N, C-alpha and C positions, 0 to 999 in steps of 0.2 A: 552446570558449567562443562561437564564432560561431553555433553551432547553437541556443543557449539562446533567443534572442528568437524564432526561427522555431518552436521547439517550444512555447513559451508562447503564441504567436499561434495555432498549430493547436489548442491546448487551449481557448483562449478562443472560437475559432470554433465548435468542436464543442460546447462548453458552451452557446453561444448557440443553436445549431441544435437540440440534443437535450435540453438540460437538465443541471443540475449533478450528477444522479445516474444518468445514462443509461449503459448498457453501451457506447455509442458513444464514451465518453471513455476507455476502457481503454487504447487504443493511445497516444494523446497523453499521458495521465497516466503510463503506464508509462515512456514515453520521458523525460519531464521528471524523474520520480522516479529513474530509472536514472542520469541525468546528475548529479543532486545526490549520489546515492550514490557514484558513481564519483569525484566531486570531494571526497568526505568532508565534505560540508556537511550535517551532521545537522540543523542548525537549519532548513534549507529542505527537506530530505528528509522529515523526520518529518511535517509537515502535509500534504505532497504524498502520502505513503504512506497517511496516515489517510484522505484523500479517496478514493484508489484502493481502499482497504479497504471504505469505505462503498458504493462503486459495485458492487464484487464481492459484498458481502453482500446487496445488493438483488437482484442477478441470481441468485445461487446459494444464498442462505440463510446464516444466521449460523454454522452448524456444518459448512459444506462443506469438504472437504479442499482445494479450490481455493484457499482462504485461507491455507494453511500457509506458502507461501513469503513472502507479504506480511506475515503475522504474525511470521515469523522476522526479517525485515528491520526491522519495527516495533520489536521487542524490542531488537535491536542498536542502533538509532537512539536509543531511549529511554535505554539504558545509557550511550551515549556523551554524552548530554545530562545525565547525572547523575540521571536519574529512575528509580532502581533499583526502587522500589515499583511504578511503572507498568509497567516491563519485566517484573517478576515476575508481575503480573496477566495480561499478554499471554501469557507463557510457560505459565501455568496453563491459559489458554484453549486454547492450541495443543496442550498435552498432552491435554486433554479431547477435542478434535476428533480427534486422532490415535488415541486409545484407542477412540473410538466408530466411526470410519470405516475405519481401516486395520488390518484383521484379518489375521493370518498365514495362509498357505495350509495 
């Protein structure tokens, strides 16, 4: 709990320096999102994770396999918030990305 204000401050500083959609935000955003996920605070985790997803999409593209773990967590958060339809849409997107990019050897 003591880490939260420091992580939020780091996120705000990096956002002010690099912009709200810069790849420079990945580390502080991931840390903040991970904290909320660990605490089971889906109401705080979901918007944080959505922001992280937007940053990663800008850097790697909307169909990159790099997004898979973030999309998986997004789906779980949406389900815990009772937003099953939104979670299903995320899962369909995840399935599509996996089908297009993760071919068997």
